VEXDREN-2710 file (C-alpha; in Angstrom, 1 decimal):
% VEXDREN-2710
k/r/px/py/pz
1/MET/-21.2/36.8/11.1
2/SER/-20.6/35.7/7.5
3/GLU/-22.8/33.0/5.9
4/GLY/-19.9/31.4/4.2
5/SER/-16.2/30.8/4.8
6/LYS/-13.0/30.3/2.9
7/LYS/-12.1/26.7/3.1
8/ALA/-9.5/24.3/2.0
9/THR/-8.7/20.5/2.0
10/LEU/-5.2/19.4/2.5
11/VAL/-3.9/15.9/1.7
12/PRO/-0.3/15.5/3.1
13/LEU/2.3/14.2/0.7
14/HIS/5.4/12.7/2.4
15/TYR/7.6/11.6/-0.4
16/LEU/8.4/14.6/-2.7
17/SER/11.7/15.6/-4.2
18/LEU/13.2/18.3/-2.0
19/GLU/14.1/20.1/-5.2
20/LEU/10.4/20.9/-5.5
21/GLU/10.3/23.1/-2.4
22/GLN/11.3/26.3/-4.3
23/LYS/9.1/25.5/-7.3
24/LEU/5.7/25.1/-5.6
25/PRO/2.9/25.6/-6.0
26/ILE/2.4/23.4/-9.1
27/PRO/-1.1/22.8/-10.4
28/ILE/-2.3/19.3/-10.6
29/SER/-5.7/20.1/-12.1
30/SER/-7.8/23.2/-12.8
31/ALA/-8.9/23.1/-9.2
32/ALA/-6.0/21.8/-7.1
33/SER/-2.3/22.1/-6.7
34/VAL/0.7/20.7/-4.7
35/GLU/1.9/23.3/-2.3
36/ASN/4.4/23.9/0.4
37/VAL/2.3/24.1/3.5
38/ARG/5.2/24.0/6.0
39/GLY/4.1/25.8/9.2
40/LEU/0.4/26.0/8.3
41/LEU/-0.9/23.3/10.6
42/LYS/-0.1/23.6/14.3
43/GLU/-0.5/21.1/17.0
44/ARG/-2.9/23.5/18.8
45/HIS/-5.2/23.3/15.8
46/PHE/-6.1/19.7/17.0
47/GLU/-6.6/20.4/20.7
48/LEU/-10.3/19.9/20.4
49/TRP/-9.7/16.2/19.7
50/GLY/-6.9/15.9/22.3
51/GLU/-8.7/13.1/24.2
52/TYR/-8.6/10.6/21.4
53/LEU/-5.9/12.1/19.0
54/ALA/-2.5/11.0/20.3
55/LYS/0.2/13.7/20.6
56/ARG/2.3/12.0/18.0
57/ASP/-0.6/12.3/15.6
58/ARG/-0.9/16.0/16.3
59/GLU/2.8/16.4/15.8
60/ALA/2.7/14.5/12.5
61/PHE/0.0/16.9/11.2
62/GLU/2.2/19.9/12.4
63/ALA/5.2/18.4/10.5
64/THR/3.3/18.3/7.2
65/ARG/5.5/20.0/4.6
66/PHE/3.9/19.3/1.3
67/ALA/0.2/18.7/0.4
68/LEU/-2.3/18.5/-2.3
69/VAL/-4.6/21.5/-1.7
70/HIS/-8.1/22.4/-2.9
71/ARG/-9.6/25.8/-2.0
72/TYR/-13.3/26.4/-2.0
73/ASP/-16.1/28.3/-0.3
74/GLY/-18.6/26.6/2.0
75/PRO/-20.8/27.1/5.0
76/GLU/-18.9/28.3/8.1
77/TYR/-20.1/25.5/10.4
78/GLY/-20.7/21.8/10.0
79/SER/-19.8/19.2/7.4
80/ASN/-21.4/19.6/4.1
81/LYS/-21.5/18.5/0.5
82/GLU/-18.7/21.0/-0.4
83/ASP/-16.4/19.4/2.1
84/THR/-17.2/15.9/0.8
85/ALA/-16.8/16.9/-2.8
86/SER/-13.4/18.5/-2.0
87/GLN/-12.1/15.4/-0.3
88/ALA/-13.4/13.2/-3.1
89/LEU/-11.6/15.3/-5.7
90/LEU/-8.3/15.1/-3.9
91/TYR/-8.6/11.4/-3.4
92/LYS/-9.0/10.9/-7.1
93/LEU/-5.9/13.2/-7.8
94/PHE/-4.0/11.2/-5.1
95/LEU/-4.9/8.0/-7.1
96/LEU/-3.5/9.6/-10.2
97/LEU/-0.2/10.4/-8.5
98/ARG/-0.1/6.8/-7.2
99/LEU/-0.4/5.6/-10.8
100/LEU/2.3/7.9/-12.1
101/LYS/4.7/7.5/-9.2
102/PRO/3.8/5.0/-6.4
103/THR/5.1/6.0/-3.0
104/ARG/4.6/5.0/0.6
105/THR/2.2/7.9/1.3
106/ARG/-1.2/6.9/2.7
107/PHE/-4.2/9.0/2.0
108/SER/-5.4/11.4/4.8
109/ALA/-7.2/14.7/4.6
110/VAL/-7.5/17.8/6.7
111/HIS/-10.3/20.3/6.3
112/ILE/-9.5/23.9/7.3
113/LYS/-11.2/27.2/7.2
114/THR/-10.0/30.8/7.5
115/THR/-11.8/32.9/10.1
116/ASP/-12.7/36.5/10.0
117/ALA/-9.5/37.2/12.0
118/ASN/-7.5/35.5/9.2
119/GLU/-6.7/32.6/11.5
120/ILE/-6.7/28.9/10.5
121/GLU/-9.1/26.5/12.1
122/VAL/-9.2/22.8/11.5
123/SER/-12.9/21.7/11.1
124/SER/-12.3/18.0/10.5
125/PHE/-9.8/15.4/9.4
126/THR/-9.2/11.8/8.7
127/HIS/-6.8/9.9/11.0
128/LEU/-3.2/9.4/10.0
129/THR/-2.1/5.7/9.6
130/PHE/1.5/5.3/10.6
131/THR/1.9/1.8/9.0
132/PRO/3.1/2.5/5.5
133/PRO/1.7/0.5/2.5
134/ASN/3.6/-2.7/1.7
135/VAL/5.0/-1.5/-1.6
136/PRO/7.2/-3.6/-3.8
137/ASP/10.9/-3.2/-3.3
138/SER/11.3/-1.4/-6.6
139/GLU/9.1/1.4/-5.3
140/ARG/10.4/1.9/-1.8
141/LEU/12.7/4.7/-2.7
142/ASN/10.3/6.6/-5.0
143/VAL/9.7/10.3/-4.6
144/ILE/7.4/12.5/-6.6
145/THR/9.3/14.8/-9.0
146/GLU/8.4/18.0/-10.9
147/ASP/7.9/15.9/-14.0
148/ASP/5.4/13.7/-12.2
149/LEU/3.3/16.7/-11.2
150/HIS/3.3/18.2/-14.7
151/ARG/2.2/14.9/-16.1
152/ALA/-0.5/14.6/-13.6
153/ASP/-1.7/18.1/-14.5
154/GLU/-1.8/17.1/-18.1
155/MET/-3.8/13.9/-17.4
156/SER/-6.0/15.1/-14.6
157/GLY/-9.0/16.3/-16.7
158/HIS/-9.4/13.1/-18.5
159/PHE/-8.5/10.9/-15.5
160/LEU/-11.3/12.5/-13.5
161/ASN/-13.7/11.9/-16.3
162/VAL/-12.6/8.2/-16.6
163/VAL/-12.9/7.5/-12.8
164/ASP/-16.4/9.0/-12.8
165/HIS/-17.8/8.0/-16.2
166/GLY/-15.3/5.8/-18.0
167/PRO/-15.5/2.1/-19.0
168/ALA/-16.6/0.0/-16.0
169/ASN/-13.7/-2.5/-16.4
170/LEU/-11.1/0.3/-16.4
171/ARG/-12.6/1.9/-13.3
172/ARG/-12.6/-1.5/-11.5
173/ALA/-8.9/-2.0/-12.6
174/ILE/-8.0/1.3/-11.0
175/ARG/-9.8/0.2/-7.8
176/PHE/-8.0/-3.1/-7.7
177/TYR/-4.6/-1.3/-8.2
178/GLU/-5.2/1.1/-5.3
179/GLU/-6.8/-1.4/-2.9
180/ALA/-3.7/-3.6/-3.1
181/TYR/-1.7/-0.6/-1.9
182/SER/-4.0/0.9/0.7
183/ASP/-5.8/-2.1/2.2
184/ILE/-3.6/-5.2/1.6
185/ARG/-0.3/-5.9/3.3
186/ASP/0.0/-9.6/2.4
187/PRO/2.2/-9.8/-0.7
188/VAL/0.4/-13.0/-1.9
189/LEU/-2.9/-11.2/-1.9
190/GLN/-1.4/-8.1/-3.5
191/ILE/-0.1/-10.0/-6.5
192/ILE/-3.4/-11.8/-6.9
193/THR/-5.3/-8.4/-6.7
194/TRP/-2.9/-6.7/-9.2
195/VAL/-3.3/-9.6/-11.7
196/MET/-7.1/-9.3/-11.3
197/GLY/-6.6/-5.7/-12.2
198/ILE/-4.6/-6.6/-15.3
199/GLU/-7.3/-9.0/-16.5
200/THR/-10.1/-6.6/-15.7
201/ALA/-8.5/-3.8/-17.6
202/CYS/-8.2/-6.1/-20.6
203/SER/-11.7/-7.6/-20.5
204/ASP/-14.5/-6.6/-22.8
205/GLU/-17.3/-7.7/-20.5
206/ARG/-18.3/-10.5/-22.8
207/GLY/-16.4/-13.3/-21.0
208/VAL/-13.0/-14.4/-19.7
209/VAL/-10.1/-13.6/-22.0
210/THR/-7.7/-16.3/-22.9
211/GLN/-4.0/-15.9/-22.0
212/ASP/-3.0/-15.3/-25.6
213/GLN/-5.7/-12.6/-25.9
214/LEU/-4.5/-11.1/-22.6
215/LEU/-0.9/-11.0/-23.6
216/LYS/-1.8/-9.3/-26.9
217/ARG/-3.9/-6.7/-25.2
218/VAL/-1.3/-5.8/-22.7
219/SER/1.4/-5.5/-25.4
220/GLU/-0.7/-2.9/-27.1
221/TYR/-0.3/-0.5/-24.1
222/VAL/2.8/-1.8/-22.3
223/PRO/5.7/-2.6/-24.7
224/PHE/7.2/-5.9/-23.9
225/ASP/10.7/-4.6/-24.2
226/GLN/10.2/-2.2/-21.3
227/ASP/12.3/-2.8/-18.2
228/VAL/10.3/-3.2/-15.0
229/TYR/13.0/-1.4/-13.1
230/ALA/13.8/1.3/-15.7
231/GLY/12.2/4.1/-13.8
232/SER/13.0/2.9/-10.3
233/VAL/15.3/4.8/-8.0
234/LEU/16.4/1.3/-6.9
235/LYS/18.2/0.9/-10.2
236/GLU/20.2/4.1/-9.5
237/ARG/21.4/2.9/-6.1
238/HIS/21.5/-0.8/-6.3
239/VAL/22.5/-3.5/-8.8
240/VAL/19.3/-4.9/-10.2
241/PRO/18.9/-6.9/-13.4
242/GLU/17.1/-5.9/-16.5
243/LEU/13.6/-7.5/-16.3
244/THR/11.5/-6.9/-19.3
245/VAL/7.7/-7.1/-19.3
246/GLY/7.8/-9.7/-22.1
247/ALA/10.2/-11.9/-20.2
248/VAL/8.1/-12.1/-17.0
249/ILE/4.5/-11.5/-17.8
250/SER/3.7/-15.2/-18.4
251/ASP/5.4/-16.1/-15.1
252/VAL/3.3/-13.3/-13.3
253/LEU/0.2/-15.0/-14.6
254/GLU/1.4/-18.5/-13.7
255/LEU/2.3/-17.4/-10.1
256/ARG/-1.2/-15.9/-9.7
257/ASN/-2.8/-19.1/-11.0
258/ARG/-0.7/-21.3/-8.6
259/LEU/-1.6/-19.2/-5.6
260/VAL/-5.4/-19.1/-6.2
261/HIS/-5.4/-22.8/-6.7
262/GLY/-3.7/-23.5/-3.4
263/LEU/-0.2/-24.2/-4.8
264/TRP/2.9/-22.4/-3.6
265/ILE/6.0/-20.8/-5.3
266/PRO/8.0/-23.2/-7.4
267/GLN/11.3/-24.1/-5.7
268/GLU/13.4/-22.7/-8.5
269/TRP/11.7/-19.3/-8.1
270/SER/12.4/-19.4/-4.4
271/GLU/16.1/-20.1/-4.9
272/LYS/16.7/-17.6/-7.7
273/VAL/18.0/-14.4/-6.2
274/MET/17.4/-11.3/-8.4
275/TYR/19.0/-8.5/-6.2
276/HIS/19.2/-7.3/-2.6
277/SER/16.6/-5.0/-1.2
278/ILE/17.4/-1.6/0.4
279/SER/17.2/-3.2/3.8
280/GLY/19.5/-6.0/2.9
281/PRO/17.5/-9.3/2.4
282/ALA/17.7/-11.1/-0.9
283/VAL/14.8/-10.5/-3.3
284/ILE/13.9/-13.8/-5.0
285/TYR/12.4/-14.2/-8.4
286/ALA/8.8/-14.6/-7.0
287/ASP/9.2/-11.2/-5.3
288/ALA/10.5/-9.7/-8.5
289/LEU/7.3/-10.9/-10.1
290/ARG/5.4/-8.8/-7.6
291/ASP/7.4/-5.8/-8.7
292/ALA/6.4/-6.7/-12.2
293/ALA/2.7/-7.1/-11.5
294/SER/2.3/-3.7/-10.0
295/TYR/4.4/-2.1/-12.8
296/ILE/2.4/-3.8/-15.6
297/LEU/-1.0/-2.9/-14.1
298/ARG/-0.2/0.8/-13.6
299/ARG/1.4/1.2/-17.0
300/LEU/-1.5/-0.6/-18.5
301/ILE/-4.1/1.7/-16.8
302/VAL/-2.2/4.8/-17.8
303/GLY/-1.9/3.5/-21.4
304/LEU/-5.6/2.8/-21.6
305/ILE/-6.5/6.3/-20.1
306/VAL/-4.2/8.0/-22.7
307/SER/-5.7/5.9/-25.5
308/HIS/-9.2/6.6/-24.3
309/GLN/-8.4/10.3/-24.2
310/LYS/-7.1/10.2/-27.8
311/SER/-10.2/8.4/-29.1
312/PHE/-12.4/10.9/-27.1
313/ASP/-10.5/13.9/-28.6
314/ILE/-10.9/12.5/-32.1
END
């Protein structure tokens, strides 16, 4: 019996452009890629956990079509540091994809190994969560494209360095950004968390920045003439207004301040309809500010990472 085994970790991705199917695999770092894994996982691979893994969960794994994949060698039996390191790597790359193109995919991982008979065995997995993240309306129709994957590949080396060894405030901002997606469904708490991320990304660890300092810092990495909806599929399918960063960022900060001090949305913001969501209900101005908060934070983080990379390269 061999001492080691060929292993892989798969992170299912559910919102990819169907045009990618014939172009995969596409590398997303020097160690991982996005691949077409259709038919690789079977319901029978999860029979060992049949007593507590629902049939719909097993069927969902079997239906996995695209995934982030990392291949590695590791001990044949038992969980080990190689498995943990592999999952940690893919989680970081998953965060990078979330920054570049937020979708409703939740993180889950499946560890597999190839037996001597060239068969696939599932050694462990994280449970699927069927409740999708409560993403802003501007992101509900998002799908990951080939351009997103190539950009992730270009940024991956430095992004991995930043999340492990970068400035503490930038790492915290990334954490706030993701936690509002993965752990928080209340839109009020989401916008508070995203604005915390904006302030954290702009801090210098010496004290609280003033609003004027904050606006100046954001403008260095997120041009104020950028339209919050410019890259949204929503703009292609619905009538949405132009909403520039400069026009709304002060209101984003004001809304957060009101909420954390026990006040509520101003009446005029509740009555001002911006557009209609994909499901039909009106999206009021306060909800549009939630669109903007997420957009500003992710663009700010990406801008800071790119800037950090340039200074590092110099």
